FIBA-243345 format. One record per residue (C-alpha): residue in three letters; x, y, z. Coordinates in Angstrom, 2 decimals, m for minus. Example, Ala and Ser with C-alpha at 12.3 -4.5 7.8 and 13.67 -1.06 7.14 Angstrom:
{marti ALA | xx 12.30 | yy m4.50 | zz 7.80}
{marti SER | xx 13.67 | yy m1.06 | zz 7.14}
***
This chain:
{marti UNK | xx 0.00 | yy 0.00 | zz 0.00}
{marti UNK | xx 2.83 | yy 2.41 | zz 0.82}
{marti UNK | xx 4.35 | yy 2.04 | zz m2.63}
{marti UNK | xx 0.95 | yy 2.79 | zz m4.20}
{marti UNK | xx 0.61 | yy 5.98 | zz m2.12}
{marti UNK | xx 4.15 | yy 7.12 | zz m2.91}
{marti UNK | xx 3.80 | yy 6.47 | zz m6.64}
{marti UNK | xx 0.41 | yy 8.19 | zz m6.70}
{marti UNK | xx 1.86 | yy 11.28 | zz m5.02}
{marti UNK | xx 4.81 | yy 11.46 | zz m7.39}
{marti UNK | xx 2.68 | yy 11.03 | zz m10.48}
{marti UNK | xx m0.10 | yy 13.39 | zz m9.49}
{marti UNK | xx 2.33 | yy 16.03 | zz m8.27}
{marti UNK | xx 3.39 | yy 16.43 | zz m11.89}
{marti UNK | xx m0.11 | yy 17.56 | zz m12.87}
{marti UNK | xx m0.27 | yy 21.36 | zz m13.02}
{marti UNK | xx m3.07 | yy 23.56 | zz m14.25}
{marti UNK | xx m1.17 | yy 23.94 | zz m17.52}
{marti UNK | xx m1.41 | yy 20.19 | zz m18.09}
{marti UNK | xx m5.20 | yy 20.08 | zz m17.92}
{marti UNK | xx m7.07 | yy 18.38 | zz m20.75}
{marti UNK | xx m10.89 | yy 18.22 | zz m21.03}
{marti UNK | xx m10.81 | yy 14.43 | zz m21.23}
{marti UNK | xx m9.45 | yy 14.36 | zz m17.67}
{marti UNK | xx m13.00 | yy 15.12 | zz m16.52}
{marti UNK | xx m13.89 | yy 11.53 | zz m17.49}
{marti UNK | xx m11.00 | yy 10.08 | zz m15.49}
{marti UNK | xx m10.43 | yy 9.29 | zz m11.86}
{marti UNK | xx m7.01 | yy 9.65 | zz m10.24}
{marti UNK | xx m6.57 | yy 5.91 | zz m10.77}
{marti UNK | xx m6.99 | yy 6.16 | zz m14.55}
{marti UNK | xx m4.63 | yy 9.13 | zz m14.65}
{marti UNK | xx m1.95 | yy 7.25 | zz m12.72}
{marti UNK | xx m2.35 | yy 4.18 | zz m14.94}
{marti UNK | xx m1.81 | yy 6.30 | zz m18.06}
{marti UNK | xx 1.31 | yy 7.86 | zz m16.58}
{marti UNK | xx 2.72 | yy 4.46 | zz m15.60}
{marti UNK | xx 1.94 | yy 3.22 | zz m19.11}
{marti UNK | xx 4.01 | yy 6.06 | zz m20.57}
{marti UNK | xx 6.86 | yy 5.34 | zz m18.16}
{marti UNK | xx 6.85 | yy 1.68 | zz m19.21}
{marti UNK | xx 7.27 | yy 2.76 | zz m22.85}
{marti UNK | xx 10.25 | yy 4.89 | zz m21.85}
{marti UNK | xx 11.78 | yy 2.04 | zz m19.85}
{marti UNK | xx 11.41 | yy m0.34 | zz m22.80}
{marti UNK | xx 13.13 | yy 2.21 | zz m25.06}
{marti UNK | xx 15.98 | yy 2.30 | zz m22.56}
{marti UNK | xx 16.12 | yy m1.49 | zz m22.35}
{marti UNK | xx 16.36 | yy m2.08 | zz m26.09}
{marti UNK | xx 19.04 | yy 0.61 | zz m26.36}
{marti UNK | xx 21.10 | yy m0.98 | zz m23.58}
{marti UNK | xx 20.74 | yy m4.48 | zz m25.06}
{marti UNK | xx 21.79 | yy m3.29 | zz m28.52}
{marti UNK | xx 24.80 | yy m1.55 | zz m26.97}
{marti UNK | xx 25.72 | yy m4.85 | zz m25.30}
{marti UNK | xx 24.89 | yy m6.94 | zz m28.40}
{marti UNK | xx 25.58 | yy m4.61 | zz m31.36}
{marti UNK | xx 25.72 | yy m7.38 | zz m33.95}
{marti UNK | xx 21.94 | yy m7.71 | zz m33.91}
{marti UNK | xx 21.24 | yy m4.04 | zz m34.67}
{marti UNK | xx 23.97 | yy m3.96 | zz m37.31}
{marti UNK | xx 22.46 | yy m6.95 | zz m39.12}
{marti UNK | xx 18.84 | yy m5.84 | zz m38.76}
{marti UNK | xx 18.90 | yy m2.99 | zz m41.28}
{marti UNK | xx 17.15 | yy m0.69 | zz m38.79}
{marti UNK | xx 18.31 | yy 2.19 | zz m36.63}
{marti UNK | xx 17.73 | yy 2.28 | zz m32.87}
{marti UNK | xx 14.99 | yy 4.97 | zz m33.13}
{marti UNK | xx 13.20 | yy 2.84 | zz m35.74}
{marti UNK | xx 13.33 | yy m0.21 | zz m33.50}
{marti UNK | xx 12.03 | yy 1.85 | zz m30.57}
{marti UNK | xx 9.06 | yy 3.01 | zz m32.64}
{marti UNK | xx 8.38 | yy m0.57 | zz m33.71}
{marti UNK | xx 7.96 | yy m1.56 | zz m30.05}
{marti UNK | xx 4.70 | yy 0.41 | zz m29.98}
{marti UNK | xx 3.19 | yy m1.15 | zz m33.11}
{marti UNK | xx 0.65 | yy m3.88 | zz m32.38}
{marti UNK | xx 1.85 | yy m5.96 | zz m35.30}
{marti UNK | xx 2.89 | yy m9.51 | zz m36.10}
{marti UNK | xx 6.37 | yy m9.13 | zz m37.58}
{marti UNK | xx 7.43 | yy m11.68 | zz m40.19}
{marti UNK | xx 11.03 | yy m11.44 | zz m38.97}
{marti UNK | xx 9.82 | yy m12.82 | zz m35.63}
{marti UNK | xx 7.79 | yy m15.57 | zz m37.30}
{marti UNK | xx 4.74 | yy m13.44 | zz m36.32}
{marti UNK | xx 5.40 | yy m14.18 | zz m32.65}
{marti UNK | xx 4.27 | yy m11.69 | zz m30.03}
{marti UNK | xx 4.21 | yy m11.44 | zz m26.27}
{marti UNK | xx 5.77 | yy m14.35 | zz m24.38}
{marti UNK | xx 6.21 | yy m16.37 | zz m27.60}
{marti UNK | xx 8.54 | yy m13.66 | zz m28.91}
{marti UNK | xx 10.45 | yy m13.65 | zz m25.61}
{marti UNK | xx 11.04 | yy m17.39 | zz m25.91}
{marti UNK | xx 12.07 | yy m16.95 | zz m29.55}
{marti UNK | xx 15.05 | yy m14.91 | zz m28.37}
{marti UNK | xx 16.42 | yy m18.07 | zz m26.73}
{marti UNK | xx 15.55 | yy m20.52 | zz m29.52}
{marti UNK | xx 18.53 | yy m22.22 | zz m31.18}
{marti UNK | xx 16.70 | yy m22.32 | zz m34.51}
{marti UNK | xx 16.03 | yy m18.57 | zz m34.58}
{marti UNK | xx 18.56 | yy m16.71 | zz m36.70}
{marti UNK | xx 17.10 | yy m13.22 | zz m36.43}
{marti UNK | xx 17.37 | yy m10.26 | zz m34.09}
{marti UNK | xx 17.29 | yy m11.72 | zz m30.58}
{marti UNK | xx 17.34 | yy m8.28 | zz m28.93}
{marti UNK | xx 14.23 | yy m7.16 | zz m30.81}
{marti UNK | xx 12.51 | yy m10.50 | zz m30.18}
{marti UNK | xx 13.10 | yy m10.19 | zz m26.43}
{marti UNK | xx 12.11 | yy m6.55 | zz m25.98}
{marti UNK | xx 9.23 | yy m6.60 | zz m28.47}
{marti UNK | xx 7.95 | yy m9.69 | zz m26.69}
{marti UNK | xx 7.91 | yy m7.75 | zz m23.42}
{marti UNK | xx 6.43 | yy m4.64 | zz m25.04}
{marti UNK | xx 3.60 | yy m6.50 | zz m26.76}
{marti UNK | xx 2.92 | yy m8.56 | zz m23.62}
{marti UNK | xx 2.63 | yy m5.39 | zz m21.53}
{marti UNK | xx 0.45 | yy m3.86 | zz m24.26}
{marti UNK | xx m1.90 | yy m6.84 | zz m24.09}
{marti UNK | xx m2.07 | yy m6.59 | zz m20.31}
{marti UNK | xx m3.54 | yy m3.09 | zz m20.77}
{marti UNK | xx m5.99 | yy m4.29 | zz m23.42}
{marti UNK | xx m3.86 | yy m2.57 | zz m26.09}
{marti UNK | xx m4.96 | yy 0.82 | zz m24.78}
{marti UNK | xx m3.04 | yy 3.89 | zz m23.68}
{marti UNK | xx m5.98 | yy 6.02 | zz m22.55}
{marti UNK | xx m8.33 | yy 4.98 | zz m19.75}
{marti UNK | xx m11.61 | yy 6.38 | zz m18.48}
{marti UNK | xx m14.12 | yy 5.69 | zz m15.74}
{marti UNK | xx m15.36 | yy 2.07 | zz m15.85}
{marti UNK | xx m12.75 | yy 1.39 | zz m18.52}
{marti UNK | xx m9.72 | yy 0.07 | zz m16.66}
{marti UNK | xx m7.42 | yy m2.86 | zz m17.43}
{marti UNK | xx m7.58 | yy m6.20 | zz m15.62}
{marti UNK | xx m5.62 | yy m6.27 | zz m12.38}
{marti UNK | xx m5.02 | yy m9.99 | zz m12.92}
{marti UNK | xx m3.51 | yy m9.47 | zz m16.37}
{marti UNK | xx m1.31 | yy m6.66 | zz m15.07}
{marti UNK | xx m0.13 | yy m8.89 | zz m12.22}
{marti UNK | xx 0.51 | yy m11.78 | zz m14.61}
{marti UNK | xx 2.57 | yy m9.51 | zz m16.84}
{marti UNK | xx 4.71 | yy m8.51 | zz m13.84}
{marti UNK | xx 5.43 | yy m12.15 | zz m13.09}
{marti UNK | xx 6.17 | yy m12.76 | zz m16.78}
{marti UNK | xx 8.71 | yy m9.93 | zz m16.70}
{marti UNK | xx 10.34 | yy m11.73 | zz m13.76}
{marti UNK | xx 10.44 | yy m14.93 | zz m15.81}
{marti UNK | xx 11.92 | yy m13.10 | zz m18.81}
{marti UNK | xx 14.59 | yy m11.65 | zz m16.51}
{marti UNK | xx 15.43 | yy m15.16 | zz m15.29}
{marti UNK | xx 15.71 | yy m16.42 | zz m18.89}
{marti UNK | xx 17.92 | yy m13.50 | zz m19.89}
{marti UNK | xx 20.23 | yy m14.27 | zz m17.00}
{marti UNK | xx 20.38 | yy m18.07 | zz m17.39}
{marti UNK | xx 19.76 | yy m19.20 | zz m20.98}
{marti UNK | xx 22.91 | yy m20.18 | zz m22.87}
{marti UNK | xx 23.90 | yy m21.98 | zz m26.05}
{marti UNK | xx 25.37 | yy m25.46 | zz m26.03}
{marti UNK | xx 28.86 | yy m23.96 | zz m25.84}
{marti UNK | xx 27.93 | yy m22.03 | zz m22.70}
{marti UNK | xx 27.80 | yy m18.58 | zz m24.31}
{marti UNK | xx 24.69 | yy m16.48 | zz m23.60}
{marti UNK | xx 22.10 | yy m15.87 | zz m26.29}
{marti UNK | xx 22.12 | yy m12.24 | zz m25.17}
{marti UNK | xx 24.78 | yy m10.45 | zz m23.16}
{marti UNK | xx 23.26 | yy m8.42 | zz m20.33}
{marti UNK | xx 24.36 | yy m8.35 | zz m16.68}
{marti UNK | xx 27.97 | yy m9.27 | zz m16.09}
{marti UNK | xx 31.25 | yy m8.34 | zz m14.50}
{marti UNK | xx 33.24 | yy m5.39 | zz m15.78}
{marti UNK | xx 36.56 | yy m6.03 | zz m14.13}
{marti UNK | xx 35.73 | yy m6.75 | zz m10.51}
{marti UNK | xx 32.46 | yy m4.83 | zz m10.60}
{marti UNK | xx 29.13 | yy m6.53 | zz m11.28}
{marti UNK | xx 26.94 | yy m4.61 | zz m13.72}
{marti UNK | xx 23.38 | yy m5.61 | zz m12.82}
{marti UNK | xx 21.70 | yy m2.67 | zz m14.57}
{marti UNK | xx 19.63 | yy m4.91 | zz m16.84}
{marti UNK | xx 18.08 | yy m6.83 | zz m13.96}
{marti UNK | xx 17.48 | yy m3.53 | zz m12.16}
{marti UNK | xx 15.71 | yy m2.01 | zz m15.17}
{marti UNK | xx 13.57 | yy m5.11 | zz m15.66}
{marti UNK | xx 12.85 | yy m5.07 | zz m11.93}
{marti UNK | xx 11.50 | yy m1.53 | zz m12.27}
{marti UNK | xx 9.20 | yy m2.67 | zz m15.07}
{marti UNK | xx 7.89 | yy m5.49 | zz m12.90}
{marti UNK | xx 7.50 | yy m3.24 | zz m9.85}
{marti UNK | xx 5.48 | yy m0.65 | zz m11.76}
{marti UNK | xx 3.12 | yy m3.36 | zz m13.00}
{marti UNK | xx 2.74 | yy m4.61 | zz m9.42}
{marti UNK | xx 1.79 | yy m1.10 | zz m8.27}
{marti UNK | xx m0.92 | yy m0.87 | zz m10.93}
{marti UNK | xx m2.17 | yy m4.37 | zz m10.06}
{marti UNK | xx m2.38 | yy m3.37 | zz m6.38}
{marti UNK | xx m4.45 | yy m0.34 | zz m7.33}
{marti UNK | xx m6.86 | yy m2.44 | zz m9.40}
{marti UNK | xx m7.50 | yy m5.14 | zz m6.78}
{marti UNK | xx m8.25 | yy m8.84 | zz m7.52}
{marti UNK | xx m5.75 | yy m9.83 | zz m4.84}
{marti UNK | xx m6.99 | yy m13.33 | zz m3.93}
{marti UNK | xx m6.37 | yy m14.89 | zz m7.32}
{marti UNK | xx m3.03 | yy m13.14 | zz m7.60}
{marti UNK | xx m1.94 | yy m14.80 | zz m4.35}
{marti UNK | xx m2.71 | yy m18.21 | zz m5.88}
{marti UNK | xx m0.63 | yy m17.37 | zz m8.94}
{marti UNK | xx 2.19 | yy m16.07 | zz m6.74}
{marti UNK | xx 2.41 | yy m19.49 | zz m5.09}
{marti UNK | xx 2.50 | yy m21.16 | zz m8.50}
{marti UNK | xx 5.25 | yy m18.75 | zz m9.53}
{marti UNK | xx 7.47 | yy m20.05 | zz m6.75}
{marti UNK | xx 7.25 | yy m23.54 | zz m8.24}
{marti UNK | xx 7.45 | yy m22.87 | zz m11.97}
{marti UNK | xx 10.02 | yy m20.15 | zz m12.51}
{marti UNK | xx 10.13 | yy m20.53 | zz m16.32}
{marti UNK | xx 6.38 | yy m20.73 | zz m16.94}
{marti UNK | xx 4.66 | yy m17.67 | zz m18.39}
{marti UNK | xx 1.23 | yy m16.78 | zz m17.02}
{marti UNK | xx m1.66 | yy m16.13 | zz m19.44}
{marti UNK | xx m2.69 | yy m12.65 | zz m20.50}
{marti UNK | xx m5.92 | yy m12.47 | zz m22.45}
{marti UNK | xx m7.79 | yy m9.91 | zz m24.48}
***
């Protein structure tokens, strides 16, 4: 509850009279906060794909796209042929598939972006009686945790990682990727807390402790 209150204060404190839009009259504070978190998630995903390309430049170089183009593509609700039309958690898994010869960075981050998009019903504006499912938001947070685990642990047969992320730079551990993904997960948890549906989420949390590589369903 404390994290919900703190996030609400920080988000709403940014609303000045100059920011007012007529459509806000059809929104509660909850819808306003959800929209702001949604925008922050987009920014975090832009940061994530940039960091992963910096760590794995071969994939951007071979893709034929620039980083800004890839960042814009994260927001398109499309089925990309280069990803075998995979979206959401299927695209995340594709990034760690031996048979996939494409852009593993884009597969991983677009998988997360489209999964988060589906958890919000593919919407970026919310009004009274028009909120996303707290269960889907919670499931997406747990799926981000699973994706983080896969990024950290999945390797090829020779032991090399499919994607370089966290690692030691000299004697110093760089865990910035796990930290960024952790922020994504935490923001989804805050929204899920605001939306309720806590009993079922507790059941899924228990299941999560048993099956750390299983993705939870997110429906539309």
